[in-house]
KOLDREN-791220 format. One record per atom (N, C-alpha, C, CB): residue number from 1; residue in three letters; atom name; x, y, z. Coordinates in Angstrom, 2 decimals. Each point is the difference from the previous one (the first is absolute). Glycine has a CB too. Example, Ala and Ser with C-alpha at 12.3 -4.5 7.8 and 13.67 -1.06 7.14 Angstrom:
<nodes>
node seq 1 | type ALA | atom N | px 13.19 | py -5.69 | pz 7.80
node seq 1 | type ALA | atom CA | px -0.89 | py 1.19 | pz 0.00
node seq 1 | type ALA | atom C | px 0.90 | py 1.20 | pz 0.00
node seq 1 | type ALA | atom CB | px -1.89 | py -1.17 | pz 1.25
node seq 2 | type SER | atom N | px 1.54 | py 2.22 | pz -1.97
node seq 2 | type SER | atom CA | px 0.82 | py 1.19 | pz 0.06
node seq 2 | type SER | atom C | px -0.77 | py 1.09 | pz 0.73
node seq 2 | type SER | atom CB | px 1.18 | py -0.63 | pz -2.15
</nodes>
This chain:
<nodes>
node seq 1 | type PHE | atom N | px 76.57 | py -91.40 | pz -71.38
node seq 1 | type PHE | atom CA | px -0.04 | py 1.03 | pz 0.43
node seq 1 | type PHE | atom C | px 0.65 | py 0.16 | pz 1.39
node seq 1 | type PHE | atom CB | px -1.82 | py 0.14 | pz -1.51
node seq 2 | type LEU | atom N | px 1.36 | py -1.00 | pz 2.23
node seq 2 | type LEU | atom CA | px -0.90 | py -0.27 | pz 1.69
node seq 2 | type LEU | atom C | px 2.22 | py -0.60 | pz 0.21
node seq 2 | type LEU | atom CB | px -4.50 | py -1.51 | pz -0.02
node seq 3 | type LEU | atom N | px 4.92 | py 1.85 | pz -0.68
node seq 3 | type LEU | atom CA | px 0.69 | py -0.53 | pz 0.62
node seq 3 | type LEU | atom C | px 1.36 | py 1.46 | pz 0.39
node seq 3 | type LEU | atom CB | px -1.05 | py -2.90 | pz -1.25
node seq 4 | type THR | atom N | px 1.26 | py 2.00 | pz 2.77
node seq 4 | type THR | atom CA | px 1.45 | py 1.59 | pz -0.17
node seq 4 | type THR | atom C | px 1.32 | py -0.51 | pz -0.51
node seq 4 | type THR | atom CB | px -0.70 | py 1.39 | pz 2.33
node seq 5 | type ASP | atom N | px 1.73 | py -0.27 | pz -2.86
node seq 5 | type ASP | atom CA | px 1.08 | py 0.35 | pz -0.66
node seq 5 | type ASP | atom C | px 1.47 | py -0.82 | pz 0.46
node seq 5 | type ASP | atom CB | px -1.43 | py 2.31 | pz -0.27
node seq 6 | type ASP | atom N | px 0.97 | py -2.74 | pz 1.91
node seq 6 | type ASP | atom CA | px 0.61 | py -1.45 | pz 0.04
node seq 6 | type ASP | atom C | px -0.21 | py -1.56 | pz -0.53
node seq 6 | type ASP | atom CB | px 0.18 | py 1.40 | pz 1.57
node seq 7 | type GLU | atom N | px -2.12 | py -1.03 | pz -1.27
node seq 7 | type GLU | atom CA | px -0.21 | py -1.48 | pz -0.49
node seq 7 | type GLU | atom C | px 0.97 | py 0.07 | pz -1.26
node seq 7 | type GLU | atom CB | px -2.73 | py -0.53 | pz 0.85
node seq 8 | type ARG | atom N | px 2.24 | py 1.16 | pz -1.66
node seq 8 | type ARG | atom CA | px -0.24 | py 0.43 | pz -1.48
node seq 8 | type ARG | atom C | px 1.65 | py -0.14 | pz -0.39
node seq 8 | type ARG | atom CB | px -2.46 | py 1.94 | pz 0.17
node seq 9 | type ASP | atom N | px 3.76 | py -1.85 | pz 0.07
node seq 9 | type ASP | atom CA | px 0.95 | py 0.23 | pz 0.16
node seq 9 | type ASP | atom C | px 0.46 | py -1.75 | pz 0.43
node seq 9 | type ASP | atom CB | px -0.39 | py 3.03 | pz 0.46
node seq 10 | type ASN | atom N | px -0.23 | py -3.55 | pz 0.62
node seq 10 | type ASN | atom CA | px 0.65 | py -1.57 | pz 0.24
node seq 10 | type ASN | atom C | px -0.50 | py -0.96 | pz -1.16
node seq 10 | type ASN | atom CB | px -0.04 | py 0.21 | pz 2.75
node seq 11 | type LEU | atom N | px -1.26 | py 0.84 | pz -2.91
node seq 11 | type LEU | atom CA | px -0.77 | py -2.03 | pz -0.82
node seq 11 | type LEU | atom C | px 1.22 | py 0.58 | pz -1.78
node seq 11 | type LEU | atom CB | px -4.69 | py -0.66 | pz 1.10
node seq 12 | type THR | atom N | px 4.93 | py 2.32 | pz -1.34
node seq 12 | type THR | atom CA | px 0.55 | py -0.28 | pz -0.96
node seq 12 | type THR | atom C | px 1.20 | py -0.43 | pz -0.26
node seq 12 | type THR | atom CB | px -1.33 | py 1.09 | pz -0.20
node seq 13 | type ALA | atom N | px 1.85 | py -1.22 | pz 1.74
node seq 13 | type ALA | atom CA | px 1.24 | py -1.09 | pz -0.26
node seq 13 | type ALA | atom C | px -0.30 | py -0.86 | pz 0.23
node seq 13 | type ALA | atom CB | px 1.45 | py 0.83 | pz 0.32
node seq 14 | type LEU | atom N | px -1.90 | py -1.74 | pz -0.06
node seq 14 | type LEU | atom CA | px -0.57 | py -1.23 | pz 0.23
node seq 14 | type LEU | atom C | px -0.64 | py -0.45 | pz -1.61
node seq 14 | type LEU | atom CB | px -0.56 | py 0.60 | pz 2.91
node seq 15 | type CYS | atom N | px 0.20 | py 0.05 | pz -3.46
node seq 15 | type CYS | atom CA | px 0.22 | py 0.18 | pz -1.48
node seq 15 | type CYS | atom C | px 0.54 | py -0.17 | pz -0.88
node seq 15 | type CYS | atom CB | px -0.46 | py 0.72 | pz 0.59
node seq 16 | type LEU | atom N | px 1.78 | py -0.08 | pz -0.72
node seq 16 | type LEU | atom CA | px 0.90 | py 0.26 | pz -0.65
node seq 16 | type LEU | atom C | px 1.05 | py -1.00 | pz 0.75
node seq 16 | type LEU | atom CB | px -0.85 | py 2.48 | pz -0.83
node seq 17 | type ASP | atom N | px 0.88 | py -3.14 | pz 1.74
node seq 17 | type ASP | atom CA | px 1.05 | py -1.39 | pz 0.48
node seq 17 | type ASP | atom C | px -0.44 | py -0.64 | pz -0.44
node seq 17 | type ASP | atom CB | px 0.74 | py 0.05 | pz 1.71
node seq 18 | type HIS | atom N | px -2.52 | py -0.52 | pz -1.30
node seq 18 | type HIS | atom CA | px -0.03 | py -1.28 | pz -0.37
node seq 18 | type HIS | atom C | px 0.65 | py -0.24 | pz -1.27
node seq 18 | type HIS | atom CB | px -1.92 | py -0.20 | pz 1.26
node seq 19 | type VAL | atom N | px 1.09 | py 1.03 | pz -2.53
node seq 19 | type VAL | atom CA | px -0.07 | py -0.19 | pz -1.53
node seq 19 | type VAL | atom C | px 1.32 | py -0.04 | pz -0.55
node seq 19 | type VAL | atom CB | px -2.09 | py 1.14 | pz -0.16
node seq 20 | type ALA | atom N | px 3.20 | py 0.12 | pz 1.44
node seq 20 | type ALA | atom CA | px 1.67 | py -0.17 | pz -0.67
node seq 20 | type ALA | atom C | px 0.19 | py 0.33 | pz -1.11
node seq 20 | type ALA | atom CB | px 0.40 | py -1.60 | pz 0.98
node seq 21 | type GLY | atom N | px -1.39 | py 1.95 | pz -1.70
node seq 21 | type GLY | atom CA | px 0.53 | py 0.62 | pz -1.09
node seq 21 | type GLY | atom C | px -0.43 | py -1.27 | pz -1.40
node seq 21 | type GLY | atom CB | px 2.27 | py 1.59 | pz 1.77
node seq 22 | type ARG | atom N | px -2.57 | py -2.76 | pz -1.21
node seq 22 | type ARG | atom CA | px -0.68 | py -0.71 | pz -1.23
node seq 22 | type ARG | atom C | px -1.18 | py 0.73 | pz -0.40
node seq 22 | type ARG | atom CB | px 0.74 | py -2.22 | pz 0.69
node seq 23 | type VAL | atom N | px -1.52 | py 2.98 | pz -0.88
node seq 23 | type VAL | atom CA | px -1.19 | py 0.90 | pz -0.32
node seq 23 | type VAL | atom C | px -0.06 | py 1.37 | pz 0.01
node seq 23 | type VAL | atom CB | px -0.86 | py -1.62 | pz 0.71
node seq 24 | type PRO | atom N | px 0.42 | py 2.36 | pz -1.38
node seq 24 | type PRO | atom CA | px -0.44 | py 1.15 | pz -0.23
node seq 24 | type PRO | atom C | px -0.88 | py 0.98 | pz 2.30
node seq 24 | type PRO | atom CB | px -0.56 | py -1.56 | pz -4.02
node seq 25 | type VAL | atom N | px 1.13 | py 2.61 | pz 4.23
node seq 25 | type VAL | atom CA | px -0.91 | py 0.10 | pz 1.07
node seq 25 | type VAL | atom C | px -0.59 | py 1.03 | pz -0.32
node seq 25 | type VAL | atom CB | px 1.05 | py -0.99 | pz 1.60
node seq 26 | type ILE | atom N | px -2.84 | py 1.04 | pz -1.35
node seq 26 | type ILE | atom CA | px -0.56 | py 1.54 | pz -0.43
node seq 26 | type ILE | atom C | px 0.03 | py 0.49 | pz 1.70
node seq 26 | type ILE | atom CB | px -2.02 | py -0.42 | pz -2.68
node seq 27 | type VAL | atom N | px 2.68 | py 1.51 | pz 3.00
node seq 27 | type VAL | atom CA | px -0.41 | py 1.24 | pz 1.14
node seq 27 | type VAL | atom C | px -1.44 | py 0.64 | pz 0.13
node seq 27 | type VAL | atom CB | px 2.33 | py 0.65 | pz -0.44
node seq 28 | type THR | atom N | px -2.71 | py -1.05 | pz 0.28
node seq 28 | type THR | atom CA | px -1.71 | py 1.54 | pz 0.02
node seq 28 | type THR | atom C | px 0.50 | py 1.31 | pz 1.87
node seq 28 | type THR | atom CB | px -3.41 | py -3.00 | pz -1.10
node seq 29 | type THR | atom N | px 4.03 | py 3.46 | pz 0.40
node seq 29 | type THR | atom CA | px -0.46 | py 1.44 | pz 0.88
node seq 29 | type THR | atom C | px -0.11 | py 1.04 | pz 0.34
node seq 29 | type THR | atom CB | px 0.16 | py -0.83 | pz 0.17
node seq 30 | type SER | atom N | px -1.46 | py 0.62 | pz -1.23
node seq 30 | type SER | atom CA | px -1.41 | py 1.82 | pz 0.51
node seq 30 | type SER | atom C | px -0.23 | py -0.54 | pz 1.63
node seq 30 | type SER | atom CB | px -2.33 | py 0.58 | pz -2.92
node seq 31 | type HIS | atom N | px 1.78 | py 1.27 | pz 2.70
node seq 31 | type HIS | atom CA | px -0.38 | py 0.65 | pz 0.97
node seq 31 | type HIS | atom C | px -0.82 | py 1.15 | pz -0.91
node seq 31 | type HIS | atom CB | px 2.05 | py -0.75 | pz 1.90
node seq 32 | type PHE | atom N | px -2.60 | py 0.83 | pz -0.55
node seq 32 | type PHE | atom CA | px -1.01 | py 1.81 | pz -0.31
node seq 32 | type PHE | atom C | px 1.52 | py 1.04 | pz 0.25
node seq 32 | type PHE | atom CB | px -3.36 | py -0.44 | pz 1.64
node seq 33 | type SER | atom N | px 4.14 | py 0.33 | pz -0.97
node seq 33 | type SER | atom CA | px 1.04 | py 0.58 | pz 0.08
node seq 33 | type SER | atom C | px 1.59 | py 0.26 | pz -1.39
node seq 33 | type SER | atom CB | px -1.38 | py -0.98 | pz 2.57
node seq 34 | type THR | atom N | px 1.81 | py 1.84 | pz -3.27
node seq 34 | type THR | atom CA | px 0.77 | py -0.18 | pz -0.95
node seq 34 | type THR | atom C | px 1.65 | py -0.76 | pz 1.00
node seq 34 | type THR | atom CB | px -1.59 | py 2.43 | pz -1.92
node seq 35 | type ARG | atom N | px 1.71 | py -1.76 | pz 3.13
node seq 35 | type ARG | atom CA | px 1.23 | py 0.53 | pz 0.54
node seq 35 | type ARG | atom C | px 0.17 | py -1.50 | pz 0.47
node seq 35 | type ARG | atom CB | px -0.17 | py 2.89 | pz 0.70
node seq 36 | type VAL | atom N | px -1.56 | py -4.11 | pz -0.43
node seq 36 | type VAL | atom CA | px 0.57 | py -0.90 | pz 1.04
node seq 36 | type VAL | atom C | px 0.31 | py -1.14 | pz -1.67
node seq 36 | type VAL | atom CB | px -1.74 | py 0.50 | pz 3.38
node seq 37 | type ALA | atom N | px 0.74 | py -0.44 | pz -3.79
node seq 37 | type ALA | atom CA | px 0.26 | py -1.00 | pz -1.28
node seq 37 | type ALA | atom C | px 1.28 | py 0.84 | pz -1.17
node seq 37 | type ALA | atom CB | px -3.15 | py -1.08 | pz 0.19
node seq 38 | type ALA | atom N | px 3.89 | py 1.47 | pz -0.05
node seq 38 | type ALA | atom CA | px 1.05 | py 0.53 | pz -0.06
node seq 38 | type ALA | atom C | px 1.10 | py -0.73 | pz 0.49
node seq 38 | type ALA | atom CB | px -1.23 | py 1.78 | pz 0.00
node seq 39 | type GLU | atom N | px 1.45 | py -1.40 | pz 1.57
node seq 39 | type GLU | atom CA | px 0.48 | py -0.89 | pz 1.04
node seq 39 | type GLU | atom C | px 0.13 | py -1.84 | pz -0.44
node seq 39 | type GLU | atom CB | px -1.27 | py 2.14 | pz 1.72
node seq 40 | type ARG | atom N | px -0.03 | py -2.46 | pz -1.61
node seq 40 | type ARG | atom CA | px -0.54 | py -1.33 | pz 0.03
node seq 40 | type ARG | atom C | px 0.48 | py -0.53 | pz -1.72
node seq 40 | type ARG | atom CB | px -2.39 | py 0.59 | pz 2.14
node seq 41 | type ALA | atom N | px 2.88 | py 0.08 | pz -3.33
node seq 41 | type ALA | atom CA | px 0.52 | py -0.30 | pz -0.94
node seq 41 | type ALA | atom C | px 1.55 | py -0.07 | pz 0.37
node seq 41 | type ALA | atom CB | px -1.98 | py 0.91 | pz -1.34
node seq 42 | type ARG | atom N | px 2.23 | py -0.23 | pz 1.62
node seq 42 | type ARG | atom CA | px 1.74 | py 0.25 | pz 0.75
node seq 42 | type ARG | atom C | px 0.50 | py -1.01 | pz 0.72
node seq 42 | type ARG | atom CB | px -0.33 | py 2.21 | pz 0.41
node seq 43 | type LYS | atom N | px -0.30 | py -2.57 | pz 0.32
node seq 43 | type LYS | atom CA | px 0.08 | py -1.25 | pz 0.54
node seq 43 | type LYS | atom C | px 0.13 | py -1.48 | pz -0.28
node seq 43 | type LYS | atom CB | px -0.84 | py 1.52 | pz 0.71
node seq 44 | type ALA | atom N | px -0.57 | py -1.31 | pz -1.60
node seq 44 | type ALA | atom CA | px -0.47 | py -1.38 | pz -0.33
node seq 44 | type ALA | atom C | px 1.80 | py -0.34 | pz -1.76
node seq 44 | type ALA | atom CB | px -4.40 | py 0.57 | pz 0.97
node seq 45 | type HIS | atom N | px 4.40 | py 0.34 | pz -1.69
node seq 45 | type HIS | atom CA | px 1.15 | py 0.00 | pz -1.09
node seq 45 | type HIS | atom C | px 1.25 | py -0.37 | pz 1.01
node seq 45 | type HIS | atom CB | px -1.04 | py 2.05 | pz -1.92
node seq 46 | type ALA | atom N | px 1.40 | py -1.62 | pz 2.90
node seq 46 | type ALA | atom CA | px 1.01 | py -0.03 | pz 1.03
node seq 46 | type ALA | atom C | px -0.06 | py -1.82 | pz 0.53
node seq 46 | type ALA | atom CB | px -0.43 | py 3.13 | pz 0.85
node seq 47 | type ALA | atom N | px -0.39 | py -3.13 | pz -0.63
node seq 47 | type ALA | atom CA | px -0.39 | py -1.70 | pz -0.03
node seq 47 | type ALA | atom C | px 0.09 | py -1.38 | pz -0.45
node seq 47 | type ALA | atom CB | px -0.79 | py 1.27 | pz 0.29
node seq 48 | type GLY | atom N | px 0.60 | py -0.44 | pz -1.58
node seq 48 | type GLY | atom CA | px -0.04 | py -0.77 | pz -0.99
node seq 48 | type GLY | atom C | px -0.38 | py -0.35 | pz -1.34
node seq 48 | type GLY | atom CB | px 0.16 | py -0.10 | pz 1.67
node seq 49 | type ALA | atom N | px -1.87 | py 1.13 | pz -1.16
node seq 49 | type ALA | atom CA | px -1.28 | py -0.76 | pz -1.02
node seq 49 | type ALA | atom C | px 0.68 | py 0.86 | pz -1.17
node seq 49 | type ALA | atom CB | px -2.80 | py -0.47 | pz 1.56
node seq 50 | type SER | atom N | px 1.73 | py -0.88 | pz -2.15
node seq 50 | type SER | atom CA | px 0.26 | py 0.16 | pz -1.93
node seq 50 | type SER | atom C | px -0.94 | py 1.06 | pz -0.69
node seq 50 | type SER | atom CB | px 0.47 | py -2.72 | pz -0.29
node seq 51 | type MET | atom N | px -0.83 | py 3.72 | pz 0.56
node seq 51 | type MET | atom CA | px -1.36 | py 0.62 | pz -0.17
node seq 51 | type MET | atom C | px -0.81 | py 0.85 | pz 1.13
node seq 51 | type MET | atom CB | px -0.01 | py -1.94 | pz -1.45
node seq 52 | type LEU | atom N | px -0.28 | py 2.70 | pz 1.26
node seq 52 | type LEU | atom CA | px -1.11 | py 0.99 | pz 1.15
node seq 52 | type LEU | atom C | px -1.23 | py -0.04 | pz -0.60
node seq 52 | type LEU | atom CB | px 1.59 | py 1.85 | pz 0.84
node seq 53 | type MET | atom N | px -2.79 | py -1.90 | pz -0.26
node seq 53 | type MET | atom CA | px -1.05 | py 0.17 | pz -0.40
node seq 53 | type MET | atom C | px -0.43 | py 0.99 | pz 0.56
node seq 53 | type MET | atom CB | px -0.22 | py -1.88 | pz -0.54
node seq 54 | type LEU | atom N | px -0.54 | py 3.29 | pz -0.20
node seq 54 | type LEU | atom CA | px -0.61 | py 1.00 | pz 0.53
node seq 54 | type LEU | atom C | px -1.71 | py -0.26 | pz -0.23
node seq 54 | type LEU | atom CB | px 2.35 | py 1.59 | pz -0.44
node seq 55 | type MET | atom N | px -3.29 | py -1.40 | pz 1.36
node seq 55 | type MET | atom CA | px -0.84 | py 0.12 | pz -0.16
node seq 55 | type MET | atom C | px -1.46 | py 1.49 | pz 1.26
node seq 55 | type MET | atom CB | px 1.54 | py -2.99 | pz -1.41
node seq 56 | type PRO | atom N | px -1.75 | py 3.74 | pz -0.26
node seq 56 | type PRO | atom CA | px -0.73 | py 0.87 | pz 0.54
node seq 56 | type PRO | atom C | px -1.03 | py 0.18 | pz 1.67
node seq 56 | type PRO | atom CB | px 0.39 | py -0.17 | pz -2.71
node seq 57 | type PRO | atom N | px -0.45 | py 0.76 | pz 3.30
node seq 57 | type PRO | atom CA | px -0.36 | py -0.47 | pz 1.25
node seq 57 | type PRO | atom C | px -1.73 | py -0.25 | pz -0.60
node seq 57 | type PRO | atom CB | px 2.11 | py 1.51 | pz 2.04
node seq 58 | type TYR | atom N | px -2.02 | py -2.12 | pz -1.34
node seq 58 | type TYR | atom CA | px -1.94 | py -0.82 | pz 0.04
node seq 58 | type TYR | atom C | px -0.59 | py -0.13 | pz 1.51
node seq 58 | type TYR | atom CB | px 0.52 | py -1.97 | pz -2.17
node seq 59 | type HIS | atom N | px 0.65 | py 1.52 | pz 3.54
node seq 59 | type HIS | atom CA | px -0.81 | py 0.46 | pz 0.95
node seq 59 | type HIS | atom C | px 0.92 | py 0.83 | pz 0.47
node seq 59 | type HIS | atom CB | px -1.54 | py -1.75 | pz 0.44
node seq 60 | type GLY | atom N | px 0.82 | py 2.60 | pz 0.23
node seq 60 | type GLY | atom CA | px 0.46 | py 2.06 | pz 1.23
node seq 60 | type GLY | atom C | px 0.23 | py 0.47 | pz -1.63
node seq 60 | type GLY | atom CB | px 2.21 | py -0.16 | pz 3.35
node seq 61 | type ALA | atom N | px -2.79 | py 0.24 | pz -4.16
node seq 61 | type ALA | atom CA | px 0.29 | py 1.32 | pz -1.53
node seq 61 | type ALA | atom C | px -0.50 | py 1.24 | pz 0.81
node seq 61 | type ALA | atom CB | px -0.79 | py -1.47 | pz -2.72
node seq 62 | type ALA | atom N | px -0.32 | py 1.04 | pz 3.68
node seq 62 | type ALA | atom CA | px -0.53 | py 1.44 | pz -0.09
node seq 62 | type ALA | atom C | px 0.59 | py 0.85 | pz 1.24
node seq 62 | type ALA | atom CB | px -2.29 | py -0.85 | pz -1.19
node seq 63 | type LEU | atom N | px 2.67 | py -0.30 | pz 1.89
node seq 63 | type LEU | atom CA | px 1.84 | py 0.34 | pz 1.60
node seq 63 | type LEU | atom C | px 0.25 | py 1.22 | pz -0.12
node seq 63 | type LEU | atom CB | px 1.83 | py -2.04 | pz -0.18
node seq 64 | type ARG | atom N | px -1.44 | py 2.58 | pz 0.48
node seq 64 | type ARG | atom CA | px 0.67 | py 1.36 | pz -0.02
node seq 64 | type ARG | atom C | px 1.31 | py 0.01 | pz 1.25
node seq 64 | type ARG | atom CB | px -2.63 | py 1.25 | pz -0.90
node seq 65 | type ALA | atom N | px 3.49 | py -1.71 | pz 0.80
node seq 65 | type ALA | atom CA | px 1.04 | py -0.25 | pz 0.55
node seq 65 | type ALA | atom C | px 0.92 | py 1.14 | pz 0.04
node seq 65 | type ALA | atom CB | px -0.46 | py -2.18 | pz -0.58
node seq 66 | type ASP | atom N | px 2.01 | py 2.85 | pz 1.70
node seq 66 | type ASP | atom CA | px 0.88 | py 0.49 | pz -0.10
node seq 66 | type ASP | atom C | px 0.46 | py -0.66 | pz -0.86
node seq 66 | type ASP | atom CB | px 0.09 | py 0.87 | pz 1.74
node seq 67 | type GLU | atom N | px 1.31 | py -0.44 | pz -2.30
node seq 67 | type GLU | atom CA | px 0.94 | py -1.21 | pz -0.30
node seq 67 | type GLU | atom C | px 1.50 | py 0.14 | pz 0.03
node seq 67 | type GLU | atom CB | px -1.77 | py -0.62 | pz -1.36
node seq 68 | type LYS | atom N | px 1.31 | py 1.78 | pz 2.45
node seq 68 | type LYS | atom CA | px 1.58 | py 0.42 | pz 0.68
node seq 68 | type LYS | atom C | px 0.88 | py -0.92 | pz 1.13
node seq 68 | type LYS | atom CB | px -1.10 | py 2.33 | pz -0.29
</nodes>
């Protein structure tokens, strides 16, 4: 959860390129913001993820942030 979205995108691309479709890749897109989680999910799908994993926020769950 400490990766920036650029770092997350780079690692996702690296993993997907490395496996080259040989195995399914599950990408975690969890975030305490629904907007951010949905955007991450769209990016992962567009990059070729086979599945998404979303978990309820366990860190930052008590934080309140503007989702605008």
